[in-house]
C-alpha positions as CSV (number, residue, x, y, z in Angstrom):
1,X,-10.7,9.8,5.5
2,X,-6.9,10.1,5.4
3,X,-5.8,13.7,4.6
4,X,-2.3,14.9,4.0
5,X,-1.9,18.7,3.8
6,X,1.3,20.5,2.7
7,X,3.6,17.7,3.8
8,X,7.2,18.5,3.4
9,X,10.1,16.3,4.5
10,X,13.8,17.2,4.5
11,X,17.1,15.9,5.9
12,X,20.3,17.9,6.4
13,X,18.8,20.7,4.2
14,X,18.0,18.3,1.4
15,X,14.3,18.5,0.5
16,X,12.8,15.0,-0.1
17,X,9.2,16.0,-0.7
18,X,7.5,19.4,-0.7
19,X,4.0,20.6,-0.2
20,X,2.3,17.2,-0.7
21,X,-1.5,17.1,-0.6
22,X,-3.3,13.8,-0.8
23,X,-6.6,12.3,0.4
24,X,-7.9,8.8,0.6
25,X,-11.6,8.2,1.1
26,X,-13.4,5.2,2.5
27,X,-13.7,2.3,0.0
28,X,-11.5,4.1,-2.4
29,X,-8.4,2.8,-4.1
30,X,-5.8,5.6,-4.7
31,X,-2.8,5.1,-6.9
32,X,0.5,6.9,-6.3
33,X,3.0,6.7,-9.1
34,X,6.3,8.2,-10.2
35,X,9.8,7.2,-11.1
36,X,12.3,5.9,-8.5
37,X,13.4,8.7,-6.2
38,X,10.3,10.8,-6.8
39,X,9.3,10.7,-3.1
40,X,6.7,7.9,-3.0
41,X,8.5,5.9,-0.3
42,X,9.0,9.1,1.8
43,X,5.3,9.6,1.9
44,X,4.9,5.9,3.1
45,X,7.6,6.4,5.8
46,X,6.0,9.7,6.9
47,X,2.6,8.1,7.4
48,X,4.3,5.4,9.5
49,X,7.1,7.5,11.1
50,X,6.6,5.7,14.4
51,X,8.1,2.5,12.9
52,X,10.8,4.2,10.8
53,X,14.0,5.8,12.2
54,X,13.3,9.5,11.2
55,X,15.0,11.3,14.1
56,X,17.1,13.5,11.7
57,X,14.3,14.3,9.4
58,X,12.4,17.6,9.5
59,X,8.7,17.0,8.9
60,X,6.2,19.8,8.3
61,X,2.6,19.8,7.4
62,X,-0.4,17.6,8.5
63,X,-1.1,13.9,8.3
64,X,-4.6,13.4,9.7
65,X,-5.5,9.8,10.4
66,X,-7.5,8.4,13.2
67,X,-5.3,6.4,15.6
68,X,-5.2,2.7,14.7
69,X,-7.2,3.2,11.5
70,X,-4.3,2.5,9.1
71,X,-2.0,-0.5,8.5
72,X,1.1,-0.8,6.3
73,X,1.8,-3.5,3.7
74,X,5.5,-3.6,2.9
75,X,7.2,-4.2,-0.4
76,X,9.4,-7.0,1.0
77,X,6.8,-9.4,2.4
78,X,9.4,-11.9,3.6
79,X,11.2,-9.5,5.8
80,X,7.9,-8.4,7.4
81,X,7.6,-11.9,8.9
82,X,9.7,-13.3,11.8
83,X,11.7,-16.2,10.1
84,X,11.6,-18.1,13.3
85,X,7.9,-18.1,13.8
86,X,5.3,-20.1,12.0
87,X,2.8,-18.2,9.9
88,X,-0.1,-18.7,12.3
89,X,1.9,-17.1,15.2
90,X,2.7,-14.1,13.1
91,X,-0.9,-13.7,12.0
92,X,-2.0,-13.7,15.6
93,X,0.3,-10.9,16.6
94,X,-2.1,-8.0,15.8
95,X,-4.9,-9.8,17.6
96,X,-2.7,-10.3,20.7
97,X,-1.8,-6.6,20.7
98,X,-5.4,-5.7,20.7
99,X,-6.0,-8.3,23.5
100,X,-8.6,-10.2,21.6
101,X,-9.5,-13.8,22.6
102,X,-7.3,-16.4,20.9
103,X,-10.2,-18.8,20.1
104,X,-12.1,-16.0,18.3
105,X,-9.0,-14.8,16.5
106,X,-8.2,-18.3,15.3
107,X,-11.8,-18.7,14.0
108,X,-11.5,-15.3,12.2
109,X,-8.3,-16.4,10.5
110,X,-10.0,-19.6,9.3
111,X,-13.0,-17.8,8.1
112,X,-11.0,-15.2,6.1
113,X,-8.4,-17.5,4.5
114,X,-10.7,-18.3,1.5
115,X,-11.0,-14.6,0.7
116,X,-7.2,-14.5,0.2
117,X,-7.1,-17.8,-1.8
118,X,-4.9,-19.4,0.9
119,X,-4.9,-22.9,2.3
120,X,-5.1,-23.7,6.0
121,X,-1.9,-25.8,5.8
122,X,0.1,-22.7,5.2
123,X,-0.5,-21.7,8.8
124,X,1.9,-24.3,10.0
125,X,4.8,-23.3,7.7
126,X,7.7,-21.0,8.3
127,X,8.0,-18.0,6.0
128,X,10.9,-19.6,4.1
129,X,8.5,-22.4,3.2
130,X,6.1,-20.1,1.4
131,X,6.2,-18.6,-2.0
132,X,6.5,-14.8,-2.6
133,X,2.9,-14.6,-3.7
134,X,1.7,-16.5,-0.7
135,X,3.7,-14.3,1.7
136,X,2.4,-11.1,0.0
137,X,-1.2,-12.2,0.5
138,X,-0.4,-13.4,4.1
139,X,1.1,-10.0,4.8
140,X,-2.1,-8.3,3.6
141,X,-4.2,-10.7,5.6
142,X,-2.2,-9.9,8.8
143,X,-2.8,-6.2,8.2
144,X,-6.5,-6.8,7.7
145,X,-6.7,-8.8,11.0
146,X,-5.7,-5.5,12.8
147,X,-9.1,-4.2,11.6
148,X,-8.0,-1.0,10.0
149,X,-10.1,1.3,7.8
150,X,-7.2,1.9,5.5
151,X,-4.2,0.1,4.0
152,X,-1.1,1.7,2.7
153,X,0.5,-0.7,0.2
154,X,4.1,-0.1,-0.9
155,X,4.8,-1.8,-4.3
156,X,2.6,-4.8,-3.4
157,X,3.0,-6.5,-6.8
158,X,6.7,-5.9,-7.4
159,X,8.6,-9.0,-8.3
160,X,5.5,-11.2,-8.7
161,X,4.8,-13.2,-11.8
162,X,1.8,-12.4,-14.0
163,X,-0.5,-15.0,-12.4
164,X,0.3,-14.1,-8.8
165,X,0.1,-10.4,-9.6
166,X,-3.5,-10.9,-10.9
167,X,-4.4,-12.7,-7.6
168,X,-3.1,-9.7,-5.6
169,X,-5.0,-7.3,-7.8
170,X,-8.2,-9.3,-7.4
171,X,-7.6,-9.3,-3.6
172,X,-7.2,-5.6,-3.5
173,X,-10.6,-5.1,-5.3
174,X,-12.2,-7.6,-2.9
175,X,-10.9,-5.7,0.1
176,X,-12.4,-2.5,-1.2
177,X,-15.7,-4.0,-2.4
178,X,-16.4,-6.4,0.5
179,X,-14.6,-4.9,3.5
180,X,-14.9,-1.2,2.3
181,X,-11.3,-0.5,3.0
182,X,-9.6,2.6,1.6
183,X,-6.3,1.8,0.0
184,X,-3.3,3.8,-1.1
185,X,-1.6,1.7,-3.8
186,X,2.0,2.8,-4.3
187,X,3.5,1.3,-7.4
188,X,5.6,1.8,-10.5
189,X,3.5,-0.7,-12.4
190,X,1.3,1.7,-14.4
191,X,-0.9,-1.0,-16.0
192,X,-1.9,-2.3,-12.6
193,X,-2.5,1.2,-11.2
194,X,-4.7,2.1,-14.2
195,X,-6.7,-1.2,-13.8
196,X,-7.2,-0.9,-10.1
197,X,-7.4,2.7,-8.9
198,X,-10.2,5.2,-8.7
199,X,-7.9,8.2,-8.7
200,X,-4.2,8.5,-9.5
201,X,-1.6,10.9,-8.1
202,X,1.6,11.5,-10.1
203,X,4.9,12.5,-8.3
204,X,8.2,13.8,-9.7
205,X,11.3,15.2,-7.9
206,X,9.5,15.3,-4.6
207,X,6.4,17.2,-5.7
208,X,2.9,16.1,-6.6
209,X,2.4,17.1,-10.2
210,X,-1.2,16.2,-10.7
211,X,-4.1,14.0,-9.7
212,X,-6.9,12.6,-11.8
213,X,-9.7,10.1,-12.0
214,X,-9.2,6.7,-13.6
215,X,-9.4,7.0,-17.3
216,X,-8.7,10.7,-17.2
217,X,-5.0,10.7,-16.5
218,X,-3.1,11.5,-18.6
219,X,-5.2,13.9,-20.6
220,X,-4.5,16.7,-23.1
221,X,-3.9,19.1,-20.2
222,X,-1.5,16.8,-18.4
223,X,2.1,17.9,-17.8
224,X,4.7,16.6,-20.2
225,X,6.2,14.3,-17.5
226,X,2.9,12.6,-16.9
227,X,2.3,12.0,-20.6
228,X,5.8,10.5,-20.9
229,X,5.4,8.4,-17.8
230,X,2.1,6.8,-19.0
231,X,2.8,6.9,-22.7
232,X,6.5,6.8,-23.5
233,X,5.9,5.9,-27.2
234,X,3.4,8.7,-27.8
235,X,0.7,6.3,-28.9
236,X,-2.3,7.8,-27.0
237,X,-4.6,10.3,-28.6
238,X,-6.3,12.8,-26.3
């Protein structure tokens, strides 16, 4: 399990997030929603502070994750690939870092490609020769090749068309159902979050407002912000 207890982050006396509590269980898809600037990205960066420049940030609280158990999936999939390397070489990077045998790693990539609805010929392309949807699925595949127990996905369907977005959604469900991965799905696309996630956390102004199970958020007891976020036209009946 990933457990975050009373996480607070500030910079130059400006509080970015305060007293955040969050948990992600095995084979569980957790949604994290909120308006831009609510603090979602700060949570993402705090989990992966080793790869983000956070020298001037003050971080308090606990983030309990087993070492090597979690991998990030970034919003901008293109920038997460080296533009000068072919896709296959980029996919092999996590297996090289773990000192796995090249032959076995190549076979693993070939075996798992169909799960991601990707063709083998993509492996010999450069990132600039792939579509946004292909790169997003390749980025997820590379994260999975590191053999994590959890994925933290930052806006994974942002900017994708309806068809590609559905492919990524189906893939997320497959990763949970077949590989038993726990997933934190950070998104502003509430329709996607409601369709995918087992539980949903709502943030606003750096604080966690509430958390609820799929189909039970918002409800009659939800805060006004949560109701407005999910139901801006007031069409739902509780």
